[in-house]
C-alpha positions in Angstrom: -86.6 -47.5 -41.8 -87.0 -50.8 -40.8 -83.4 -51.0 -39.2 -84.5 -47.8 -37.3 -87.4 -49.8 -36.0 -85.5 -52.2 -35.0 -82.7 -50.1 -33.5 -85.3 -47.9 -31.3 -87.4 -51.1 -30.1 -85.3 -51.7 -27.1 -85.2 -48.3 -25.9 -88.9 -48.1 -26.5 -89.6 -51.1 -24.2 -87.5 -49.5 -21.7 -89.9 -46.7 -21.8 -92.7 -49.1 -21.1 -91.1 -51.0 -18.2 -90.8 -47.4 -16.7 -94.5 -46.4 -17.0 -95.5 -49.8 -15.9 -93.2 -49.0 -12.5 -95.4 -46.4 -11.7 -95.8 -42.6 -13.2 -97.5 -39.6 -11.9 -97.1 -36.1 -11.5 -96.7 -36.5 -8.0 -93.2 -35.6 -6.8 -92.5 -39.0 -5.5 -92.3 -40.0 -9.3 -90.4 -37.0 -10.3 -87.3 -39.6 -10.8 -89.2 -41.7 -13.0 -90.6 -39.0 -14.7 -87.1 -37.6 -15.9 -85.7 -40.8 -16.6 -88.7 -41.5 -19.0 -88.3 -38.0 -20.9 -84.2 -39.1 -21.0 -85.1 -42.6 -22.9 -87.7 -40.4 -24.9 -85.0 -38.6 -26.4 -82.4 -41.2 -26.8 -84.8 -43.3 -28.7 -84.7 -40.1 -30.7 -81.0 -40.0 -30.9 -81.4 -43.8 -32.4 -83.2 -42.8 -35.2 -81.4 -39.8 -36.1 -78.2 -41.6 -35.9 -79.6 -44.5 -38.6 -79.2 -42.1 -40.9 -75.9 -40.2 -39.3 -73.9 -40.6 -42.6 -76.5 -38.5 -44.7 -76.0 -35.7 -42.1 -78.0 -36.5 -39.0 -74.9 -37.0 -37.0 -75.5 -33.8 -34.9 -79.0 -34.2 -34.7 -78.6 -37.3 -32.9 -75.7 -35.8 -31.1 -78.0 -33.4 -29.9 -80.9 -35.7 -28.6 -78.5 -37.6 -26.8 -77.1 -34.3 -25.3 -80.8 -33.5 -24.0 -81.3 -37.3 -22.7 -77.7 -36.6 -20.6 -78.8 -33.6 -19.0 -82.5 -35.4 -18.2 -80.4 -38.2 -16.7 -78.3 -36.0 -14.5 -81.0 -33.8 -13.1 -82.8 -37.4 -12.0 -79.6 -38.4 -10.3 -79.4 -35.3 -8.4 -76.5 -33.0 -6.9 -76.4 -34.9 -3.5 -73.7 -35.5 -2.3 -71.0 -33.4 -4.4 -68.5 -36.1 -4.2 -65.9 -33.4 -5.8 -63.2 -36.5 -6.2 -65.5 -39.1 -7.9 -66.1 -35.6 -10.0 -62.5 -34.7 -11.0 -62.2 -38.5 -12.2 -64.8 -38.0 -14.5 -63.5 -34.5 -15.7 -60.3 -35.9 -16.2 -61.4 -38.6 -18.7 -63.5 -36.5 -20.5 -60.6 -34.6 -21.2 -58.3 -37.3 -21.9 -61.4 -38.5 -24.5 -61.7 -35.2 -25.8 -57.8 -34.7 -26.7 -58.0 -38.0 -28.3 -60.6 -37.1 -30.4 -59.6 -33.1 -31.0 -57.3 -33.8 -34.2 -60.3 -35.2 -36.0 -62.8 -32.5 -35.1 -63.4 -29.7 -37.4 -65.8 -26.8 -37.6 -69.1 -27.0 -35.1 -68.1 -30.6 -34.1 -65.0 -28.6 -32.1 -67.5 -27.3 -29.7 -70.4 -29.5 -30.0 -68.1 -32.6 -29.1 -66.6 -30.8 -25.9 -70.3 -29.9 -24.9 -71.5 -33.4 -25.2 -68.2 -34.7 -23.5 -68.9 -32.2 -20.6 -72.5 -33.7 -20.0 -72.2 -36.9 -20.1 -69.3 -36.8 -17.8 -71.1 -35.0 -15.7 -74.0 -37.4 -16.0 -71.9 -40.0 -15.0 -70.0 -38.4 -12.1 -73.7 -37.8 -10.7 -74.6 -41.7 -11.3 -72.1 -42.5 -9.6 -72.1 -40.4 -6.4 -75.9 -40.9 -6.1 -74.8 -44.6 -5.2 -73.5 -43.7 -1.5 -76.6 -41.1 -1.0 -79.4 -43.6 -1.4 -80.4 -45.0 2.1 -77.0 -43.9 3.5 -75.6 -47.2 1.4 -75.1 -49.2 -1.5 -78.4 -50.2 -3.1 -78.8 -52.6 -6.1 -80.8 -49.7 -8.3 -78.1 -47.2 -7.3 -75.3 -49.7 -8.7 -77.6 -50.1 -11.9 -77.6 -46.3 -12.4 -74.1 -45.8 -11.9 -72.9 -49.0 -13.9 -75.3 -48.1 -16.8 -73.6 -44.3 -16.8 -70.0 -45.9 -17.2 -71.1 -48.1 -19.7 -72.5 -45.1 -21.8 -69.4 -43.4 -21.3 -67.8 -46.3 -22.8 -70.0 -46.8 -25.9 -69.7 -43.1 -26.9 -66.2 -43.0 -26.0 -65.7 -46.0 -29.0 -68.0 -43.9 -31.2 -65.7 -40.9 -30.8 -62.8 -42.6 -31.4 -64.4 -44.7 -34.0 -65.7 -41.5 -36.0 -63.2 -38.9 -35.3 -59.7 -40.8 -34.9 -59.2 -44.5 -36.1 -61.2 -47.6 -36.8 -61.8 -49.8 -33.4 -62.0 -53.4 -34.2 -65.5 -54.9 -33.1 -66.8 -51.1 -32.7 -70.3 -51.9 -33.6 -70.5 -54.6 -31.6 -68.9 -53.0 -28.8 -71.2 -49.9 -29.1 -74.5 -51.7 -29.1 -73.6 -54.1 -26.4 -72.3 -51.4 -23.8 -75.3 -48.9 -25.1 -78.2 -51.1 -24.5 -76.6 -52.5 -21.3 -76.6 -48.9 -20.1 -80.4 -48.0 -20.8 -81.3 -50.9 -19.3 -79.2 -50.2 -16.0 -80.3 -46.6 -15.8 -84.1 -47.6 -16.5 -83.8 -50.4 -14.3 -82.8 -47.9 -11.4 -86.5 -46.6 -11.5 -87.5 -49.9 -9.3 -88.5 -48.6 -5.9 -87.0 -45.1 -6.5 -90.6 -43.5 -5.4 -90.0 -45.7 -2.1 -86.9 -44.1 -1.9 -88.3 -40.4 -2.5 -91.5 -41.0 0.1 -88.5 -41.9 2.9 -86.5 -39.1 2.2 -89.3 -36.1 2.0 -90.8 -38.1 5.3 -87.3 -37.3 6.8 -87.3 -34.2 5.9 -90.7 -33.4 7.0 -89.3 -35.1 10.7 -86.6 -32.7 10.3 -88.6 -29.6 10.0 
């Protein structure tokens, strides 16, 4: 229980960080709300994975799957960026091909689903960088960097659990995971301003 609390604490702190940077039911805080919900389910996933060897690995996987959906929803689908999406899809298929020999039962399908979700999340995070303010922003770079680190962390988890022992796997997994969540959480800074600018621009066009 103590280890679970310590493991979840960084993500809980990031949730508090997101709340402190503004939270309401208005549309301009929609991005922050989605990121907050994603962090919440990530925290639940962390808790389940503490007991992954006791049969809770799938529970943790499903919690993180919901987190990936929320992050993807937050990042949005503009612009489409098909080239970026193709690269993420190829990387996802490659990782699935690597771990497939070690999968069995329901994990054959759950692993495919999760890899598809996190590849999609990374695609939208990277595509979002060029959309914000018609150029590069540091918050956009944080979210895209966080998404890439998330993919690295989960790839190491998959390889270490289903194929072969990865040297220093725990250190690599936790370092990239917390850095990923930090990058995604920090991306809420000024997100309400971006949303306000966008909504104002849409109203002017109308």
